[in-house]
N, C-alpha and C positions, 0 to 999 in steps of 0.2 A: 819872554813878553814884556814890550815896553809900551808905556802909552795906555790910555784909557780906550776901552773897546765899546762900542754900541751894540747890546745884544737884545734881539727879540727871541723870547722863549716862548714856544706855541704849546700850550696845554690843552686841557678838555674844554670845549663849548658848554659842558653839561655840570661840571664840578669846580667851584671856585678854589683858589689857592689861598686859603685861609683855614685857620685852626678853629674847631678839630678838623683834622684833614679826612676827606672822605675815604682816602685809601692811600696805598704806598705810593703811587704815582704822584699825587699832589703834595706828599710829604717830601717826595724826592725833588720835585720841581721848586718847591718852597725853599728847602734847603740850598739847592745849587743857586737860585736867584739870591739869596740871602748872602752866600759866600761869594759870589762875583761881586755884588754891591760892596761887600766889606773889603774887598780887594781893590777898589776904585772904580769898577767898570760900571756902565750906565745900563740897566736892565729894564726892558719893557714886556710885559706879560700879556699875553693872549690866553684868557681863561674865562669861565663863566662870572657873571654879576656877583659881586660880593667879595672878589679876590682882594687881598690886603696889600696895600702900599707899603706896609710894614718891612715887605721883603724885597721890593722894586721901587724904581723911579716913576714908572708910569703904566698905564694898562691902555691895551687896545680893545676897544668894545667890541663886544659880540653881537653882530648884525642881527636883527630879528625881522622874520616875513610873516606879514598878515596874509594869509592865503584866501582867495576868494571862495565863495560859498560853493561854487562848482568843484574847485580843487579839494575843498574839505569833503565833499562828498565821495570822493575817488578812494574807495576801500583798498585798493591796490597799494597805495602808498602810505606808509606809516608816517604819522605827523611828526614824530621825533626823528626818523631818518632825513625828512625834508627839512627841518628845523637846523640839524648838523649839518648837512650840505650847504644850506644857505650861509651859515656862519663862517665855514671854511672857505667857500668860494669867494665870499666877500672879503676876507681877510687877507687871502693870496693875490687877490685882484689889486688891493690896496698896496701890498707889498711889491707888486709889479708895475703899480701905476705910481701915485701920488707919494707913495712912502718908499720909492726905490733907491733913494739916496740916503735915507735915514739911518740904516743899520749898516754895521761892519759885517754881521754875522746873523743867520737865522738858525736857531737851534730848536728843532722840532720834536717834541715829545709825545704828541698826540697819535692815536690810534685810528686816526680817519685816513682814508686813501688820498684825499685831494690836495693836502700840502706836498705829498710826495709827486703825485701825477702831475702837479702844476709847478714843480721846481725848476723846469725849464725855462718858466716864463719870467723868473726873478733873475735880476743880475747880480744880487747878493748871494755870497756862498752860504749853501745851506747843509747843516749836519742834521741827521734823524737818528736819535736812539731807538733801538729796537728793544722795547720793553717786554714783548710778549714773542711766543713761537709764531711762524708763519701762520697767517690765515688769507683765505682767497682774496679778499678785497685788497689788502695791503701788498699780497704779492703781484696782483694785476699791475698796482701803481709801480712797484718797483721796477719790474718789468719794462717799463715805458719811461723810466726817469733819467736815462742814461745822460750825464752831463758832468763836464769837468770840474763844476762848482758845487756838486752833489757828493755827500760822504755819508757813510753809515757806521755806526758804533753799537755794539752788542753789550749788554750788561753783564755778561758773563762767557766764559769759554763754551759753557753748555748752549747757551743761545747763539753764539755764533756760529757752532756746529749746526744748529737746527735750521739757520738762514743759509748756510753754505750752498745747498743745491739752488738756491735762488739769486743769491747776490754775489757768490764767491767770496773770497777772503774779506773779512771786514775787521775794523778797528774793536779792540775789545776795553771798555772803560768800566770796571766793576763801580757799582753804586757806592757812595761814601755817605758818612754822617758826621755831624759835629760832634767831636768827643767832648767838647764842653758843655753842650746841650744835654748829653747824655753820659752824666758823671758816673764814677765807680760808686755804688751803693754797698751798705753793711751786710746786705744778705736777709735772709730770714728761714722760715721753715717751710712754706708754702710754694706751690708751683704757679706760674703764670702763662697765660697765652693771651696774645693780641693780634689784632687784624680784623678784617671785615668779616663778620659773621655769616658767611656763605657757604654752600656745599663744598666748592672746591677748596677751600681752605681746612675743611676737616676738623672744626672745634669739638664736635660731637666725638670724635675719636679721643680727642685730648682729654675730655671729661673721663671717658671709660679707661683710659690709661693711667690717669692720675689716682682714679679710685682704686684700680688694680694695684697700683704701687703704694697706697697708702698715703698719699699727699693729699692735703686740701689744695684749691684751684681757685684762682680767680681770673675770670675772662673779660677783657675789655676790648671794645671796637664798636663800630657801627653795625647795627643788625639790619645790614643792606638788603636781605632777603627775608621778608616777614614770615612767609609761609614755611621756609625752611627753619628759621628760628623757632616757631610755634610747634613745629613738628618734631624736632630733633635736639634743641639746645633748651627751650624753655622745660619741657619734661624732666630733663637730667639735673636741672638746678635744685638747690637746697641742700641744707646741712654743710657739708664740707666743699661744696661748689658754689660760688657766687658770682654774678655778673655786675660788673663795677660801672657798666655804662660807656658812652663814647667820651673818652678822655681828652683833654689838651695835652700838648707835647709834655710839659713839665710835670703834669699830675701822672702821666703813663711813666715818665723816667723814674719817679717815685716808688710806684709800684712795681715795675720790674726790677729796680735796684734793691728793694726790699724782700726780694723772692729769692728760694734757694736754686730754682731751675727755671728755665724757661723752655716752652713747648713750640715746636713748629711742624704742622701735620698736614701739609699739601696733599691733596689727593690729586694732582696734576702736576705737570712737569714745571714747577715754579722757576723762572728763568734767574731769578736772583735771590730774593729772601731777606727783605730790609730788616724784619723784626728781629732775624738772626743777629744783624750786625748791630743793632740797638741793644739787645740783650747782652752782648759780649762787651760793648763799652760800658755798661752798667756792672761788669765784672760777673754777670749771673751766667753760668754754663748753660748749654742748650742741649736738649734732647730732640731730635728731628729725625723725620723720615727721609730717608736716603734718596733723594730725588733733585732733578733740575740742577741748580746753580748751588745749592746748598752745601753739598760737598766741597766746593771751591772754598767756602768761608770758613767751614769747621776744621779744625785739626785735633788730634789727640789729646791736647792740653786744654781743650776749650769746650768739648762737647762730645757727644755720643751719636752715632746714626744708628736708625732702626730700619728694618725691612719694611717698605713701603706698605701702609694699611693695615699693619700688625699692631693691634693693641698690646698683645703679650710682650712683644719685642720692644715696643716703645716705653712700656713700663720698666722693662729691663734697662733700657738707657737712661731713664729718668734717675733709677737708684744709682747707676754708675756715675752719671753726670754731676750730681749733687756733691759728690767726693772731690770733685776738681777745684783747684785753686781759682778762686775768684781774682787774684792779681794775674794769673796766667790767661784768664779769660779776657781781662781787659787789655793785656800786652798783645793778645791777638787781634782785637780790635784795632789798637794802634797801628799795627803794622800791616794789616790787610784791608781795614775798612774805613780809612780816615777821609774825610772830606777834602783835606788838602791835597792827597794824593790825586782823588778824582778831579779835582778843579785844575790842578797842573796838567793833568792829560787832556783834559778838555781844551784849556787854554793853547796846548801845543798843537792840537788839532785845528783849532779856529786859525792859528798863525798859519799854519801849512795850507790850509785852504784858502786864504787870503791871499798868500804868496801865489797859489796857483792860479787863483782867478785873475791875478794881476798880469799874468804873463800874455 
């Protein structure tokens, strides 16, 4: 790839790209934006108010709609759904109109259907990264999006297989992380779990497994589901299990790097598993449920897989994982999880799309 590209990255209209990140999606977009900028490309972000210009050159503002009193009284239409619809409708109309010659490529990471459904209206080549399994609204948009300027990339082979009945074959670009921002740590005695504290991430199972295996455990991340946190996580805290709160990236890297083993406990088909890559970069072996895209990241030198949802087997995996070499875990991150590899692949896709659009 030669020359500087002008890239528009579309994220969530509800969550800013700023630390501490609301979740893995926001962390991923922030990393990609920073990496593209560091390579000399110009990045403009579309994300919620409060997004940081530390990782991009400019921001596209999220349009807000003040509904009439009659519309507000309509109980059939949730206010949040209308707000999201208006935000994405507005930005796609801008990209098809007054911003039509502003960017070389649009890279869509949002989970909203409108960017995909309206992709035919923009002249700029658009790549959509598929971060989740298929769901109805996104499937509908994909079914109507056919255009030579539209491409899709899944974050794992597992995700690509899930999308195959909908999209056919798609590119696979595994998520990557900055190995410099996640340095190898010296390890420690306890275990760590990081991520959004929500039911589908299973932190309550991590707590039970750590106690069964005789490990202390520190949890870190946003308590995104208050009811779940109060019912399943808070009662399990105390003694050998602590909650460190929602940490910034550098603080989290220190915590992970000073742990003996990291846990990943999705109770759904996790498409990738960014926390696994982060732990390996810090040299911390991983014990994880054998689900989704996680088996594509771990190998026998860097972690152990456990039967999904089995606390007993996860405890076994923890005990085994802690004996693994921290240097081997780091080496696995360097070979399979690097930001450089991810960005190289995305730039290659951008170039291919731009060449195709020019024909």
